[in-house]
Structures are given as structure tokens and as C-alpha cells.
C-alpha positions as CSV (number, residue, x, y, z in Angstrom):
1,M,5.7,22.5,3.5
2,S,3.8,21.6,0.4
3,L,0.1,22.6,0.1
4,D,-0.8,18.8,-0.4
5,V,0.7,18.3,3.1
6,V,-1.0,21.3,4.6
7,W,-4.7,20.3,3.4
8,H,-4.1,16.7,4.3
9,D,-3.2,17.6,7.9
10,V,-6.1,20.2,8.0
11,E,-8.5,17.7,6.8
12,C,-7.4,14.5,8.3
13,G,-4.7,15.2,10.9
14,G,-7.4,16.2,13.9
15,Y,-9.1,13.0,13.6
16,G,-8.2,10.7,16.4
17,E,-11.5,8.7,17.3
18,D,-9.9,5.7,15.7
19,V,-6.6,5.6,17.2
20,A,-7.2,3.3,20.2
21,L,-8.8,0.7,17.9
22,W,-5.6,0.4,15.7
23,R,-3.6,0.3,18.9
24,Q,-5.5,-2.6,19.9
25,L,-5.4,-4.5,16.7
26,A,-1.7,-4.0,16.5
27,E,-1.5,-5.6,20.0
28,T,-3.6,-8.5,19.5
29,E,-3.0,-9.3,15.8
30,T,0.9,-9.1,15.8
31,R,3.8,-10.4,17.8
32,G,3.1,-9.1,21.1
33,G,2.2,-5.9,19.5
34,E,5.8,-5.5,17.8
35,G,4.3,-5.7,14.2
36,P,5.0,-5.8,11.4
37,V,2.0,-3.6,10.4
38,L,1.1,-2.1,7.0
39,D,-0.8,1.2,7.0
40,V,-2.3,1.8,3.8
41,G,-3.3,5.4,2.9
42,A,-0.8,6.4,5.6
43,G,-0.7,10.1,4.4
44,T,1.6,12.1,6.8
45,G,1.6,9.4,9.3
46,R,-1.2,10.0,11.6
47,I,-1.4,6.3,12.5
48,S,1.9,5.1,11.5
49,L,3.7,7.4,13.7
50,D,1.5,6.7,16.6
51,L,1.9,2.9,16.4
52,A,5.8,3.4,15.8
53,A,6.0,5.4,19.1
54,R,4.6,2.4,20.8
55,G,7.3,0.2,19.5
56,V,5.4,-1.3,16.5
57,A,7.4,-1.9,13.2
58,V,5.3,-0.1,10.5
59,T,5.5,0.3,7.0
60,A,3.5,3.2,5.5
61,L,2.1,3.1,2.2
62,D,0.5,6.0,0.0
63,S,0.2,7.1,-3.4
64,E,1.4,10.5,-2.7
65,A,5.0,11.0,-2.3
66,S,4.8,14.5,-0.8
67,L,2.7,13.2,2.1
68,L,5.1,10.3,2.8
69,A,8.2,12.8,2.6
70,A,6.4,14.8,5.6
71,L,6.0,11.5,7.4
72,D,9.8,10.7,7.0
73,E,10.6,14.2,8.2
74,R,8.2,14.0,11.5
75,A,9.5,10.3,12.1
76,A,13.0,11.6,12.0
77,A,12.3,14.5,14.1
78,A,10.6,12.2,16.7
79,G,13.5,9.7,16.7
80,L,11.2,7.1,15.3
81,W,11.7,4.7,12.3
82,V,8.8,4.1,9.8
83,A,9.5,2.4,6.2
84,T,7.8,4.3,3.5
85,V,6.4,3.1,0.2
86,V,5.1,5.2,-2.7
87,A,2.6,2.9,-4.3
88,D,-1.1,2.5,-5.4
89,A,-3.0,0.4,-3.1
90,R,-4.7,-1.4,-5.8
91,S,-1.5,-2.9,-7.0
92,F,1.3,-2.9,-4.6
93,S,4.1,-5.3,-4.4
94,L,6.5,-5.2,-1.7
95,G,8.8,-8.2,-2.5
96,E,9.0,-10.6,0.3
97,A,7.5,-8.3,3.1
98,R,4.8,-10.0,5.2
99,F,2.6,-8.5,7.7
100,G,0.5,-9.7,10.7
101,L,-1.8,-6.8,10.2
102,I,-2.7,-4.5,7.5
103,V,-4.7,-1.4,8.5
104,V,-6.8,0.8,6.1
105,P,-8.0,3.8,8.1
106,M,-10.3,6.7,7.2
107,Q,-12.3,5.3,4.4
108,T,-9.3,4.7,2.1
109,L,-10.9,1.5,0.9
110,Q,-13.9,3.7,-0.4
111,L,-11.4,5.6,-2.5
112,L,-10.4,2.8,-4.8
113,G,-12.9,3.2,-7.5
114,G,-15.4,0.4,-7.1
115,V,-15.3,-3.3,-7.0
116,D,-12.3,-3.7,-9.4
117,G,-10.2,-1.2,-7.4
118,R,-11.1,-3.1,-4.2
119,A,-10.3,-6.5,-5.9
120,G,-6.8,-5.2,-6.7
121,F,-6.2,-4.3,-3.1
122,L,-7.5,-7.6,-1.7
123,R,-5.2,-9.5,-4.1
124,S,-2.2,-7.3,-3.2
125,A,-3.0,-7.3,0.7
126,R,-3.3,-11.3,0.5
127,A,-0.1,-11.7,-0.9
128,H,1.6,-9.6,1.8
129,L,0.0,-11.3,4.9
130,Q,1.5,-13.7,7.2
131,P,-0.6,-16.9,7.7
132,G,-3.8,-16.0,9.5
133,G,-3.0,-12.3,9.3
134,V,-5.6,-9.6,9.2
135,V,-6.8,-6.7,7.1
136,A,-8.8,-4.2,9.0
137,A,-10.3,-1.3,7.0
138,A,-12.7,1.5,8.1
139,L,-16.0,2.3,6.1
140,A,-17.9,5.5,6.8
141,D,-21.3,4.7,8.4
142,A,-23.3,7.7,7.2
143,L,-23.0,9.4,3.8
144,D,-26.3,11.1,4.0
145,S,-26.8,14.0,1.4
146,F,-26.9,17.6,2.4
147,D,-26.0,20.8,0.7
148,S,-24.8,24.2,1.6
149,E,-28.5,25.6,1.9
150,S,-29.0,23.3,5.0
151,D,-28.9,24.5,8.5
152,G,-26.0,23.8,10.8
153,L,-23.2,23.1,8.4
154,P,-20.3,21.6,10.1
155,E,-17.6,23.8,11.3
156,P,-14.7,24.0,9.0
157,D,-11.3,22.1,9.8
158,A,-8.7,24.8,10.2
159,A,-5.0,25.2,11.1
160,E,-2.4,27.9,11.1
161,V,0.9,27.5,9.4
162,D,3.6,30.2,9.5
163,G,1.1,32.7,10.2
164,V,-1.4,31.7,7.4
165,R,-4.8,30.3,8.3
166,Y,-6.0,27.4,6.1
167,A,-9.7,26.2,6.6
168,S,-11.7,23.5,4.9
169,R,-15.5,23.7,5.1
170,P,-17.7,20.6,4.1
171,L,-20.5,22.3,1.8
172,A,-22.3,19.2,0.5
173,V,-22.5,15.6,0.2
174,V,-24.1,14.7,-3.2
175,D,-25.6,11.4,-4.0
176,E,-23.9,10.1,-7.3
177,G,-25.7,6.6,-7.2
178,D,-22.7,4.4,-6.3
179,R,-20.6,7.0,-4.8
180,A,-21.1,9.9,-2.5
181,A,-19.4,13.2,-3.6
182,I,-18.1,15.3,-0.8
183,H,-17.7,18.9,-1.6
184,R,-15.3,21.3,0.3
185,L,-14.3,24.9,0.2
186,R,-10.8,25.5,0.8
187,Q,-9.9,29.0,1.8
188,V,-6.4,30.6,2.7
189,E,-6.4,33.5,4.9
190,G,-3.4,36.0,5.0
191,A,-2.6,38.9,7.4
192,G,-5.6,40.5,9.1
193,G,-7.9,37.5,8.2
194,A,-8.1,38.7,4.4
195,I,-9.1,35.7,2.1
196,T,-6.3,35.2,-0.3
197,S,-7.6,32.3,-2.1
198,E,-10.5,29.9,-2.6
199,T,-10.8,26.5,-4.0
200,H,-13.5,23.8,-4.4
201,D,-12.4,20.2,-3.7
202,V,-14.4,17.1,-4.3
203,I,-13.7,13.6,-2.8
204,R,-15.8,10.7,-3.9
205,L,-16.4,7.7,-1.6
206,D,-17.8,4.6,-2.9
207,R,-21.0,3.5,-1.2
208,V,-20.2,-0.2,0.1
209,S,-21.3,-2.1,3.1
210,A,-19.4,-4.3,5.3
211,A,-21.5,-7.2,4.1
212,E,-20.5,-6.5,0.5
213,I,-16.8,-6.2,1.6
214,A,-16.9,-9.5,3.2
215,E,-18.4,-11.1,0.0
216,E,-16.0,-9.6,-2.3
217,A,-13.1,-10.7,0.2
218,E,-14.0,-14.3,0.4
219,A,-13.1,-14.8,-3.3
220,H,-9.5,-13.6,-2.4
221,G,-8.9,-16.0,0.5
222,F,-10.3,-14.0,3.3
223,V,-13.0,-14.8,6.1
224,A,-14.7,-11.9,7.8
225,E,-14.9,-11.8,11.3
226,S,-17.1,-9.6,13.5
227,A,-16.9,-5.9,12.5
228,L,-15.7,-3.4,15.0
229,R,-17.1,0.1,15.7
230,I,-15.7,3.8,15.9
231,P,-18.4,5.6,17.3
232,A,-19.7,9.1,15.7
233,T,-19.1,12.4,17.5
234,D,-20.7,15.7,17.4
235,V,-17.8,16.4,14.7
236,Y,-17.2,13.2,12.9
237,V,-19.5,10.3,11.4
238,G,-18.9,6.8,12.8
239,S,-17.1,4.1,11.0
240,T,-17.6,0.2,10.6
241,V,-14.3,-1.5,10.6
242,V,-14.3,-4.7,8.6
243,V,-12.0,-7.4,9.9
244,L,-10.9,-9.9,7.3
245,R,-8.6,-12.8,8.1
246,A,-6.4,-14.7,5.7
247,T,-7.3,-18.2,5.2
248,G,-5.9,-21.3,3.2
249,G,-3.9,-20.8,0.3
250,L,-3.5,-17.6,-2.0
251,D,-6.2,-16.9,-4.4
252,G,-5.6,-17.5,-8.0
């Protein structure tokens, strides 16, 4: 298993607070819950595999081939079929494929590099929706700054793989104006708990509101419907899920 897959599983694989919402949208926005659904930023298949296990036809899209390779292996092991596509969310083209629902979980929309990146995604998504189809994208509610000097830092995300413990601890959220930089310390522990490596990882999320997304999307042939909520927990921040429905003809 590659390190990219391990760290993705450690930092994202344990999140399940949004699963019921994506299941419900697949049920209401596709043919009797059968799909087809496009999962953008699918990673190792947290949502794609769950929907496929419920009989939904799913295509998983991600820019990281190693993550989709892991998804393929897991789907095969579970006797499931998920189509996988290595592509950039800002410029994907899937031929004649059309979807009733495009889901964008876990703040993927905030990783696209601002207005231009989101515009590229919205154009690509609109071109691949069935008439009246929906894009549903999660936005982090709270990106409040904190640092490693703060009391009560979050517990690390951790997993053991082949006797090796991998732990990822949030250290800080740094305000960078139109982005929030999330700093993490990644530690690998070998036998006896000895730390064998430490790396500093940073993920930057665009600061953007549901209202701003709705305004941007209108220019690409969407109308925003009532946003949905994924509540916060003691461990995870909450999310607002923007729901965008395709209207009229394609944008130019």
C-alpha cells in the first residue's frame, strides 16, 4: 500500500457523518436510487464504495491514480463495480457520460484554487449532467484559526497498517486571507512506539460561502436550492452542502 493511500485513509477514511446525506441524495436525485452518480474527489472510495454497495451505479473521479487504484482493489474484494477516472476536477471530460447527481464531498470544492478553478469545475460538471441534474458540494463551516500553543488540540487521526502506526495531528489553522492553511504533523511509529519519521503537511482550503458558490454557479447554468447541513461533532467541523440544479441550456 502506497503512503499516499495510507495517509488518505488515516486523514479521511474515518469520517462518516456525511454518508447518510449522500445516500439520500442518490435516492432522490437519480432513477430510484440507481444512479448514475459521479463522485468528484473520490479518493480511495469512502463514498463511492458505500453507494455501490447499495446498488448505485457510480463513477469515481480523482486526480491521484494511486488512490483510485486502491479503490479498484477494494471494490473487487467486495464484489462491487465502480468505474474510476483519473482526471482534474477543474477540466474533466468523460465523453457522452451523463449523471443525475454529482457529489463533491469533504471540501473538495475548496481545493480547486479559487474562482477560476471552481469555474472550470462548474463548466465540466454542467456538461455532464442529465437535464435537471444536481451538483451537491460540501463546504467547511468553520475554518477558525488556531495554533500549536492552543489548549485542547484535536486528537490525532491514526491507524495501524502491517504493525506500523500512522498518526496525523492537526497543529494549526493559519489565516492566509482568501485561504485557510491547515497544518498537520504526520508521524510514523515502528516497533515499540519509536517514531521513525515525521513530516509536516499543509492543505489549503479556499474561504468561500454557499452564497458565493450560488452566485458563481448561476453563470454556468445552475440555480441554487436550499442548502443542506452536516452537523459538527466533537471531532469534526460541520459542513454546508450547496445544492445546484442544472437549468435551461448549457452555458457558453
